C-alpha beads as a LAMMPS data file, in Angstrom:
LAMMPS data file: protein, C-alpha beads

247 atoms
246 bonds

1 atom types
1 bond types

-500.0 500.0 xlo xhi
-500.0 500.0 ylo yhi
-500.0 500.0 zlo zhi

Masses

1 110.0

Atoms # bond

1 1 1 -128.221 -326.441 11.355
2 1 1 -126.896 -329.587 9.686
3 1 1 -129.981 -331.563 8.669
4 1 1 -129.443 -335.120 7.506
5 1 1 -132.165 -337.460 8.800
6 1 1 -134.834 -338.398 6.261
7 1 1 -137.803 -336.991 8.208
8 1 1 -136.228 -333.559 8.698
9 1 1 -135.231 -333.335 5.035
10 1 1 -138.854 -334.066 4.100
11 1 1 -139.975 -331.295 6.479
12 1 1 -137.745 -328.826 4.638
13 1 1 -139.098 -329.887 1.236
14 1 1 -142.675 -329.663 2.494
15 1 1 -142.060 -326.202 4.016
16 1 1 -140.540 -324.908 0.777
17 1 1 -143.487 -326.173 -1.249
18 1 1 -146.364 -325.280 1.060
19 1 1 -145.559 -322.660 3.710
20 1 1 -142.996 -320.180 2.372
21 1 1 -140.169 -322.175 3.986
22 1 1 -141.675 -321.889 7.485
23 1 1 -141.982 -324.919 9.737
24 1 1 -142.319 -325.620 13.444
25 1 1 -140.075 -327.132 16.082
26 1 1 -141.425 -328.628 19.287
27 1 1 -139.937 -330.177 22.422
28 1 1 -140.787 -333.736 23.439
29 1 1 -142.320 -334.155 26.891
30 1 1 -139.830 -336.307 28.794
31 1 1 -142.227 -336.820 31.715
32 1 1 -144.802 -338.271 29.338
33 1 1 -142.182 -340.501 27.738
34 1 1 -141.307 -341.897 31.174
35 1 1 -144.961 -342.912 31.456
36 1 1 -144.831 -344.498 27.986
37 1 1 -146.880 -341.676 26.485
38 1 1 -145.948 -339.548 23.475
39 1 1 -146.553 -335.824 23.954
40 1 1 -144.918 -332.447 23.308
41 1 1 -144.498 -329.429 25.576
42 1 1 -146.910 -326.515 25.462
43 1 1 -145.066 -324.071 23.208
44 1 1 -143.216 -324.457 19.922
45 1 1 -141.151 -322.188 17.704
46 1 1 -141.911 -321.158 14.135
47 1 1 -138.739 -321.107 12.037
48 1 1 -138.138 -319.664 8.595
49 1 1 -135.422 -321.159 6.417
50 1 1 -133.210 -318.359 5.110
51 1 1 -130.799 -320.442 3.050
52 1 1 -129.970 -324.051 2.175
53 1 1 -126.757 -325.540 0.900
54 1 1 -126.358 -329.202 -0.121
55 1 1 -123.897 -331.120 2.021
56 1 1 -122.847 -334.644 2.944
57 1 1 -123.281 -336.405 6.275
58 1 1 -120.774 -339.036 7.377
59 1 1 -121.948 -341.501 10.005
60 1 1 -119.808 -343.272 12.614
61 1 1 -119.547 -346.370 10.399
62 1 1 -118.028 -344.434 7.516
63 1 1 -121.190 -344.252 5.438
64 1 1 -122.274 -341.076 3.672
65 1 1 -125.693 -339.624 2.881
66 1 1 -127.221 -336.470 1.417
67 1 1 -127.713 -333.629 3.900
68 1 1 -128.411 -329.898 4.047
69 1 1 -126.680 -327.012 5.801
70 1 1 -129.431 -324.504 6.614
71 1 1 -129.680 -321.076 8.209
72 1 1 -132.920 -320.384 10.076
73 1 1 -134.436 -317.576 12.121
74 1 1 -137.246 -317.797 14.653
75 1 1 -140.284 -315.814 13.495
76 1 1 -142.933 -316.754 16.038
77 1 1 -144.364 -319.039 18.674
78 1 1 -147.303 -321.417 18.598
79 1 1 -149.231 -323.642 20.957
80 1 1 -149.135 -327.281 19.787
81 1 1 -152.467 -329.071 19.657
82 1 1 -153.250 -332.679 18.873
83 1 1 -150.607 -334.727 17.085
84 1 1 -152.316 -335.908 13.899
85 1 1 -149.386 -337.576 12.133
86 1 1 -146.029 -338.978 13.218
87 1 1 -144.598 -340.145 9.891
88 1 1 -142.876 -339.234 7.631
89 1 1 -142.660 -336.204 9.921
90 1 1 -144.696 -334.974 12.859
91 1 1 -147.792 -332.947 12.037
92 1 1 -149.571 -331.091 14.832
93 1 1 -152.798 -329.131 14.920
94 1 1 -152.219 -325.461 15.736
95 1 1 -153.831 -322.104 15.175
96 1 1 -152.739 -320.577 11.881
97 1 1 -153.633 -317.093 13.142
98 1 1 -151.020 -314.673 14.528
99 1 1 -149.563 -316.035 17.737
100 1 1 -149.781 -312.661 19.480
101 1 1 -146.019 -312.274 19.744
102 1 1 -146.112 -308.900 18.017
103 1 1 -149.144 -307.581 19.878
104 1 1 -148.938 -305.291 22.882
105 1 1 -152.279 -303.798 23.927
106 1 1 -150.785 -301.985 26.935
107 1 1 -147.942 -300.358 24.985
108 1 1 -149.529 -296.895 25.169
109 1 1 -149.428 -296.848 28.975
110 1 1 -146.490 -294.507 29.854
111 1 1 -145.635 -296.585 32.928
112 1 1 -145.523 -299.785 30.905
113 1 1 -143.412 -298.136 28.216
114 1 1 -140.927 -296.856 30.824
115 1 1 -140.689 -300.289 32.452
116 1 1 -140.084 -301.961 29.099
117 1 1 -137.404 -299.444 28.150
118 1 1 -135.598 -300.065 31.446
119 1 1 -135.875 -303.829 30.988
120 1 1 -134.559 -303.558 27.425
121 1 1 -131.550 -301.508 28.555
122 1 1 -130.695 -304.138 31.186
123 1 1 -131.131 -306.965 28.668
124 1 1 -128.979 -305.271 26.037
125 1 1 -126.181 -304.537 28.519
126 1 1 -126.093 -308.112 29.821
127 1 1 -126.316 -309.568 26.307
128 1 1 -123.371 -307.476 25.091
129 1 1 -121.304 -308.671 28.060
130 1 1 -122.244 -312.312 27.441
131 1 1 -121.411 -311.900 23.758
132 1 1 -117.962 -310.563 24.623
133 1 1 -117.350 -313.662 26.763
134 1 1 -118.541 -316.261 24.245
135 1 1 -115.074 -317.753 24.002
136 1 1 -115.112 -318.401 27.753
137 1 1 -118.465 -320.190 27.858
138 1 1 -121.169 -320.322 25.215
139 1 1 -124.389 -322.267 24.725
140 1 1 -124.314 -321.644 20.974
141 1 1 -123.810 -324.655 18.745
142 1 1 -120.699 -324.977 16.582
143 1 1 -122.594 -324.109 13.391
144 1 1 -123.977 -320.933 14.955
145 1 1 -120.525 -319.915 16.130
146 1 1 -119.028 -320.612 12.700
147 1 1 -121.793 -318.600 11.018
148 1 1 -121.192 -315.650 13.351
149 1 1 -117.446 -315.740 12.685
150 1 1 -118.140 -315.717 8.952
151 1 1 -120.566 -312.798 9.336
152 1 1 -118.079 -310.854 11.440
153 1 1 -115.493 -311.198 8.658
154 1 1 -117.890 -309.701 6.111
155 1 1 -117.723 -305.942 5.619
156 1 1 -121.515 -305.512 5.419
157 1 1 -122.555 -307.984 8.110
158 1 1 -122.109 -306.125 11.372
159 1 1 -124.690 -307.896 13.553
160 1 1 -126.711 -306.060 16.140
161 1 1 -129.706 -306.898 18.303
162 1 1 -131.876 -304.253 16.629
163 1 1 -130.956 -305.577 13.163
164 1 1 -131.924 -309.093 14.206
165 1 1 -135.291 -307.976 15.593
166 1 1 -135.914 -305.749 12.585
167 1 1 -135.389 -308.715 10.301
168 1 1 -137.968 -310.783 12.177
169 1 1 -140.476 -307.916 12.049
170 1 1 -139.895 -307.554 8.304
171 1 1 -140.408 -311.279 7.752
172 1 1 -143.612 -311.149 9.794
173 1 1 -144.956 -308.053 7.997
174 1 1 -148.426 -308.325 6.505
175 1 1 -149.170 -306.078 3.485
176 1 1 -151.705 -303.377 4.309
177 1 1 -151.330 -303.701 8.088
178 1 1 -149.655 -301.315 10.519
179 1 1 -146.209 -302.348 11.811
180 1 1 -146.158 -303.787 15.336
181 1 1 -145.772 -301.392 18.289
182 1 1 -142.262 -300.688 19.520
183 1 1 -142.946 -302.568 22.752
184 1 1 -143.281 -305.764 20.720
185 1 1 -139.741 -305.246 19.466
186 1 1 -138.571 -305.389 23.084
187 1 1 -140.191 -308.783 23.580
188 1 1 -138.572 -310.042 20.390
189 1 1 -135.222 -308.674 21.571
190 1 1 -135.604 -310.508 24.872
191 1 1 -136.173 -313.783 23.034
192 1 1 -133.252 -313.110 20.679
193 1 1 -130.811 -312.606 23.558
194 1 1 -131.683 -316.026 25.018
195 1 1 -129.115 -317.380 22.564
196 1 1 -126.742 -316.769 25.491
197 1 1 -128.782 -318.988 27.840
198 1 1 -129.114 -322.767 28.238
199 1 1 -131.985 -324.544 26.509
200 1 1 -134.127 -324.918 29.619
201 1 1 -134.155 -321.147 30.221
202 1 1 -134.710 -320.407 26.535
203 1 1 -137.801 -322.590 26.571
204 1 1 -139.085 -320.922 29.738
205 1 1 -138.696 -317.508 28.078
206 1 1 -140.726 -318.745 25.103
207 1 1 -143.403 -320.080 27.437
208 1 1 -143.634 -316.789 29.322
209 1 1 -143.779 -314.775 26.091
210 1 1 -146.667 -316.901 24.871
211 1 1 -148.516 -316.562 28.172
212 1 1 -147.887 -312.809 28.361
213 1 1 -149.306 -312.353 24.871
214 1 1 -152.512 -313.958 26.121
215 1 1 -152.800 -312.017 29.381
216 1 1 -150.184 -313.697 31.563
217 1 1 -148.823 -311.740 34.508
218 1 1 -145.108 -312.643 34.685
219 1 1 -142.935 -310.522 32.404
220 1 1 -140.635 -312.315 29.973
221 1 1 -138.447 -309.184 29.990
222 1 1 -137.803 -309.397 33.726
223 1 1 -137.132 -313.130 33.490
224 1 1 -134.634 -312.809 30.633
225 1 1 -132.941 -309.773 32.174
226 1 1 -132.344 -311.628 35.440
227 1 1 -131.155 -314.797 33.680
228 1 1 -128.742 -312.876 31.440
229 1 1 -127.243 -310.997 34.377
230 1 1 -126.639 -314.296 36.185
231 1 1 -125.088 -315.780 33.056
232 1 1 -122.831 -312.735 32.661
233 1 1 -121.641 -313.160 36.268
234 1 1 -120.940 -316.848 35.612
235 1 1 -118.872 -316.077 32.542
236 1 1 -116.923 -313.355 34.326
237 1 1 -116.144 -315.823 37.114
238 1 1 -114.963 -318.428 34.583
239 1 1 -112.782 -315.821 32.896
240 1 1 -111.264 -314.860 36.257
241 1 1 -110.611 -318.511 37.130
242 1 1 -109.024 -319.055 33.723
243 1 1 -106.788 -316.013 34.198
244 1 1 -105.556 -317.241 37.573
245 1 1 -104.877 -320.781 36.299
246 1 1 -102.818 -319.436 33.382
247 1 1 -100.504 -317.459 35.630

Bonds

1 1 1 2
2 1 2 3
3 1 3 4
4 1 4 5
5 1 5 6
6 1 6 7
7 1 7 8
8 1 8 9
9 1 9 10
10 1 10 11
11 1 11 12
12 1 12 13
13 1 13 14
14 1 14 15
15 1 15 16
16 1 16 17
17 1 17 18
18 1 18 19
19 1 19 20
20 1 20 21
21 1 21 22
22 1 22 23
23 1 23 24
24 1 24 25
25 1 25 26
26 1 26 27
27 1 27 28
28 1 28 29
29 1 29 30
30 1 30 31
31 1 31 32
32 1 32 33
33 1 33 34
34 1 34 35
35 1 35 36
36 1 36 37
37 1 37 38
38 1 38 39
39 1 39 40
40 1 40 41
41 1 41 42
42 1 42 43
43 1 43 44
44 1 44 45
45 1 45 46
46 1 46 47
47 1 47 48
48 1 48 49
49 1 49 50
50 1 50 51
51 1 51 52
52 1 52 53
53 1 53 54
54 1 54 55
55 1 55 56
56 1 56 57
57 1 57 58
58 1 58 59
59 1 59 60
60 1 60 61
61 1 61 62
62 1 62 63
63 1 63 64
64 1 64 65
65 1 65 66
66 1 66 67
67 1 67 68
68 1 68 69
69 1 69 70
70 1 70 71
71 1 71 72
72 1 72 73
73 1 73 74
74 1 74 75
75 1 75 76
76 1 76 77
77 1 77 78
78 1 78 79
79 1 79 80
80 1 80 81
81 1 81 82
82 1 82 83
83 1 83 84
84 1 84 85
85 1 85 86
86 1 86 87
87 1 87 88
88 1 88 89
89 1 89 90
90 1 90 91
91 1 91 92
92 1 92 93
93 1 93 94
94 1 94 95
95 1 95 96
96 1 96 97
97 1 97 98
98 1 98 99
99 1 99 100
100 1 100 101
101 1 101 102
102 1 102 103
103 1 103 104
104 1 104 105
105 1 105 106
106 1 106 107
107 1 107 108
108 1 108 109
109 1 109 110
110 1 110 111
111 1 111 112
112 1 112 113
113 1 113 114
114 1 114 115
115 1 115 116
116 1 116 117
117 1 117 118
118 1 118 119
119 1 119 120
120 1 120 121
121 1 121 122
122 1 122 123
123 1 123 124
124 1 124 125
125 1 125 126
126 1 126 127
127 1 127 128
128 1 128 129
129 1 129 130
130 1 130 131
131 1 131 132
132 1 132 133
133 1 133 134
134 1 134 135
135 1 135 136
136 1 136 137
137 1 137 138
138 1 138 139
139 1 139 140
140 1 140 141
141 1 141 142
142 1 142 143
143 1 143 144
144 1 144 145
145 1 145 146
146 1 146 147
147 1 147 148
148 1 148 149
149 1 149 150
150 1 150 151
151 1 151 152
152 1 152 153
153 1 153 154
154 1 154 155
155 1 155 156
156 1 156 157
157 1 157 158
158 1 158 159
159 1 159 160
160 1 160 161
161 1 161 162
162 1 162 163
163 1 163 164
164 1 164 165
165 1 165 166
166 1 166 167
167 1 167 168
168 1 168 169
169 1 169 170
170 1 170 171
171 1 171 172
172 1 172 173
173 1 173 174
174 1 174 175
175 1 175 176
176 1 176 177
177 1 177 178
178 1 178 179
179 1 179 180
180 1 180 181
181 1 181 182
182 1 182 183
183 1 183 184
184 1 184 185
185 1 185 186
186 1 186 187
187 1 187 188
188 1 188 189
189 1 189 190
190 1 190 191
191 1 191 192
192 1 192 193
193 1 193 194
194 1 194 195
195 1 195 196
196 1 196 197
197 1 197 198
198 1 198 199
199 1 199 200
200 1 200 201
201 1 201 202
202 1 202 203
203 1 203 204
204 1 204 205
205 1 205 206
206 1 206 207
207 1 207 208
208 1 208 209
209 1 209 210
210 1 210 211
211 1 211 212
212 1 212 213
213 1 213 214
214 1 214 215
215 1 215 216
216 1 216 217
217 1 217 218
218 1 218 219
219 1 219 220
220 1 220 221
221 1 221 222
222 1 222 223
223 1 223 224
224 1 224 225
225 1 225 226
226 1 226 227
227 1 227 228
228 1 228 229
229 1 229 230
230 1 230 231
231 1 231 232
232 1 232 233
233 1 233 234
234 1 234 235
235 1 235 236
236 1 236 237
237 1 237 238
238 1 238 239
239 1 239 240
240 1 240 241
241 1 241 242
242 1 242 243
243 1 243 244
244 1 244 245
245 1 245 246
246 1 246 247
């Protein structure tokens, strides 16, 4: 991300100094804003800053200001509570305990394990197809695309879904505790592949993952699998249309 507004830069400095470079992102509630109320939606994302590089932001009037180019990775979810501060950046009450994303009490059930493995296979297949069609239609931002191109050019940076999930698990590791069950990796993989989906569906996947961790019934794996398959069909159709128009 290219961070240049004063509040966001202060968030980064505060995160570096106080929370091991982890901070939260939330989504404003547009329905509340229409009613002249200020509120956020019911799930937010915990992000960890992996790297920062000083940069310069140029505004539309030709002015320049200090900015930062940062790489981040999502390491968890949280449920926003009361907003206790709006300036210089938003502060929200939330539970500091584990958000449950890496917990899976039913993982030992053979039926559940089989269902998750099938869902993971479908997700991985659709994600690979979407990835191969990124040039046709992608929801990734320009900085993400540029970062991926740079990684692809590096000899030791062959990206894979399992590597991405493994990195999140490593960042979430707690000394002295057992690693999370394999089923939790599947949930993390489902959330990682939503990079190929529009923001509205990405948020819904986060919401379902949070609910499922606390006993919800609808599976985030089924939701993401279905959404990715639809997105893959859309991209294939766009590729076919593009091929016909170029003839």
